[in-house]
C-alpha positions in Angstrom: -17.5 -14.2 -6.0 -16.8 -14.0 -2.3 -18.2 -17.5 -1.7 -16.1 -18.9 -4.5 -13.0 -17.4 -3.1 -13.8 -18.5 0.4 -14.1 -22.1 -0.9 -10.8 -21.8 -2.7 -9.2 -20.5 0.5 -10.6 -23.4 2.5 -9.2 -25.9 0.0 -5.8 -24.3 0.2 -5.7 -24.8 3.9 -7.0 -28.3 4.1 -10.5 -27.3 5.2 -9.4 -25.0 7.9 -10.3 -21.3 8.0 -8.5 -19.5 5.2 -7.7 -16.7 7.6 -5.4 -19.1 9.5 -3.2 -19.6 6.4 -2.2 -15.9 6.3 -2.0 -16.0 2.5 -4.1 -14.0 0.1 -3.0 -16.0 -2.9 -6.2 -18.2 -3.2 -8.3 -15.0 -3.5 -6.5 -13.5 -6.5 -8.2 -13.9 -9.9 -7.2 -17.1 -11.6 -4.0 -16.5 -13.6 -5.6 -17.7 -16.9 -8.3 -15.1 -16.6 -6.2 -12.1 -15.5 -6.6 -9.0 -17.6 -4.2 -6.3 -18.3 -4.4 -2.5 -17.8 -7.3 -0.9 -16.0 -9.5 -3.9 -16.6 -6.9 -6.0 -14.7 -7.0 -3.6 -11.8 -10.8 -3.7 -11.7 -10.6 -7.5 -11.6 -8.1 -7.4 -8.7 -10.2 -4.8 -6.8 -13.3 -6.9 -7.2 -11.5 -10.1 -6.0 -9.9 -8.3 -3.1 -13.3 -7.3 -1.8 -13.8 -10.9 -0.8 -10.3 -11.5 0.6 -10.1 -13.6 3.8 -6.4 -14.2 3.6 -5.8 -13.1 7.2 -8.0 -12.3 10.2 -7.8 -8.5 9.7 -10.9 -8.5 7.4 -13.0 -9.6 10.4 -13.0 -6.2 12.1 -12.6 -4.0 9.1 -15.5 -2.3 7.3 -14.3 -3.3 3.9 -11.2 -3.9 1.8 -9.4 -0.7 0.8 -7.7 -1.4 -2.5 -5.3 0.9 -4.4 -6.5 3.7 -6.7 -5.0 5.2 -9.9 -4.3 4.4 -13.5 -2.8 1.1 -14.6 -0.2 3.1 -16.5 0.8 5.3 -13.6 4.5 6.4 -13.7 4.7 6.7 -9.9 3.6 3.9 -7.5 3.2 5.0 -3.9 2.7 2.4 -1.1 1.8 3.2 2.5 1.2 1.0 5.5 -2.6 0.3 5.9 -5.9 2.1 5.7 -6.8 4.4 8.5 -10.2 5.0 10.1 -11.5 7.3 7.3 -10.1 5.1 4.6 -11.8 2.1 6.1 -15.2 3.8 6.1 -14.9 5.3 2.6 -13.2 2.4 0.9 -10.3 4.4 -0.7 -6.7 4.9 0.4 -5.3 8.3 1.6 -8.5 10.1 1.9 -7.9 11.5 5.4 -5.5 14.2 6.7 -2.4 12.2 5.7 -3.8 11.9 2.2 -4.4 15.6 1.9 -0.8 16.2 3.1 0.4 13.7 0.4 -1.6 15.5 -2.3 -0.1 18.8 -1.3 3.4 17.5 -1.4 3.0 15.7 -4.8 1.7 19.0 -6.3 4.7 20.9 -4.9 7.1 18.3 -6.0 5.8 18.5 -9.6 4.3 15.0 -9.7 0.9 14.9 -11.5 -1.6 13.0 -9.4 -3.0 11.5 -12.7 0.3 9.8 -13.1 0.2 8.1 -9.7 -1.1 4.9 -8.3 -1.6 4.9 -4.5 -2.1 1.8 -2.3 -1.2 0.2 1.0 0.9 -2.8 1.9 -2.1 -4.1 4.0 -5.6 -3.7 2.6 -7.7 -3.9 5.8 -7.7 -1.5 8.8 -6.2 -2.9 12.0 -7.5 -1.2 15.1 -8.5 -1.6 18.7 -10.4 0.3 21.4 -8.2 1.7 24.1 -9.2 2.4 27.7 -10.0 6.1 28.1 -10.4 6.7 24.4 -14.1 6.0 24.2 -15.4 4.3 21.1 -12.6 5.7 18.9 -10.9 3.1 16.8 -7.1 3.3 17.5 -4.7 2.4 14.7 -2.6 -0.7 15.4 0.5 -1.5 13.3 0.2 -4.7 11.3 2.5 -7.5 12.0 5.1 -8.8 9.5 2.9 -11.9 9.2 -0.1 -9.8 8.3 1.9 -7.8 5.8 3.3 -11.0 4.2 -0.2 -12.4 3.9 -1.3 -9.3 1.9 1.8 -9.3 -0.3 0.2 -11.1 -3.3 -2.1 -8.1 -3.8 0.8 -5.7 -3.8 2.7 -7.9 -6.1 -0.2 -8.1 -8.6 -0.7 -4.3 -8.5 3.0 -3.7 -9.3 3.0 -6.2 -12.1 0.0 -4.5 -13.7 1.2 -0.9 -13.4 4.9 -1.4 -14.1 5.8 2.0 -12.7 8.9 4.0 -13.4 9.5 4.7 -9.7 8.2 3.2 -6.5 7.8 5.5 -3.5 7.8 3.8 -0.1 5.9 5.8 2.5 7.1 4.9 5.9 8.9 2.2 7.9 6.0 -0.3 7.9 5.6 -0.2 4.1 9.4 -0.7 3.8 9.4 -3.7 6.1 6.5 -5.2 4.1 8.6 -5.0 0.9 12.2 -5.5 2.2 11.9 -7.3 5.6 12.2 -6.3 9.2 15.7 -4.9 8.8 14.4 -1.9 6.8 15.0 1.5 8.4 13.4 4.4 6.7 15.7 6.9 8.6 18.7 5.3 7.0 17.4 4.8 3.5 15.2 7.9 2.8 16.3 10.5 0.3 17.9 7.9 -2.0 16.9 6.4 -5.3 18.2 2.9 -5.8 17.4 -0.2 -7.8 15.9 -3.0 -5.6 14.2 -6.2 -6.2 10.5 -6.1 -5.3 8.4 -9.2 -5.7 10.6 -10.5 -8.5 10.8 -7.1 -10.4 13.6 -4.6 -10.4 12.2 -1.2 -9.3 13.7 2.2 -8.8 12.8 2.8 -5.1 12.6 6.1 -3.2 11.9 5.6 0.5 10.5 8.4 2.6 8.4 8.9 5.7 4.7 8.4 5.9 2.8 11.7 5.6 1.1 11.0 8.9 4.5 11.5 10.5 4.3 15.2 9.5 1.0 15.6 11.2 2.5 14.2 14.5 5.6 16.3 14.3 6.3 19.2 16.6 8.0 21.1 13.8 5.8 20.3 10.9 7.4 22.7 8.5 10.8 21.1 8.9 9.5 17.6 8.6 7.3 18.5 5.6 10.4 20.1 3.9 12.3 16.8 4.2 9.3 14.8 2.8 9.0 17.2 -0.1 12.7 16.9 -0.9 12.3 13.1 -1.0 9.4 13.3 -3.4 11.4 15.7 -5.6 14.0 12.9 -6.0 11.2 10.7 -7.3 10.0 13.5 -9.6 13.5 13.7 -11.2 13.2 10.1 -12.3 10.3 11.1 -14.5 12.3 13.8 -16.3 13.8 12.8 -19.7 17.3 12.5 -18.2 16.1 11.1 -14.9 17.1 7.5 -15.6 20.7 6.5 -15.8 
């Protein structure tokens, strides 16, 4: 599978390295063979394991694809995998993920009704002087986020969620461009076009911001309030 996709990527770039094209499209399953539902997500996940659509895969342990049910009502998208996610191969399994799980529970959102993923599927990191061998998170560039966009587009098309929760500024920029400011847009629920689909979007901070905050209780309270806006969409009268 990986060799086949690598060949496809090379053809798409005229024989050059597929990483240099910054485009994951050649690595997606062929459109005529795409499946629906959970089978479709499995096919996407298997294909993403061999993605070479940008150079980030070169230093990552593995692709970290989204998890959840294909019929999830709430679609949550963050920035990129962290160190623990990169090692375990699943999104939001570190401290930020535990914070997210706690807030979802308190907001009244059933984890079984969620699909969780990242805008970028590979961990971007670097060693920094004085930090030993610890891998330090590096924010992905807009070009790297755009390269990974086809995976996110395919995930959204398969799940068709009722509400899209954008976790943090980087995820927002991946979806809406560099002008996105989470501080200006959080706490709202608006219809926006996302990869050719009209989605109800609730922007909020990334749960890792709570862990870095001096006043964690206050920041967590704001995060919880944002998630409760998403939860109201799921109520019978939640949609206008």
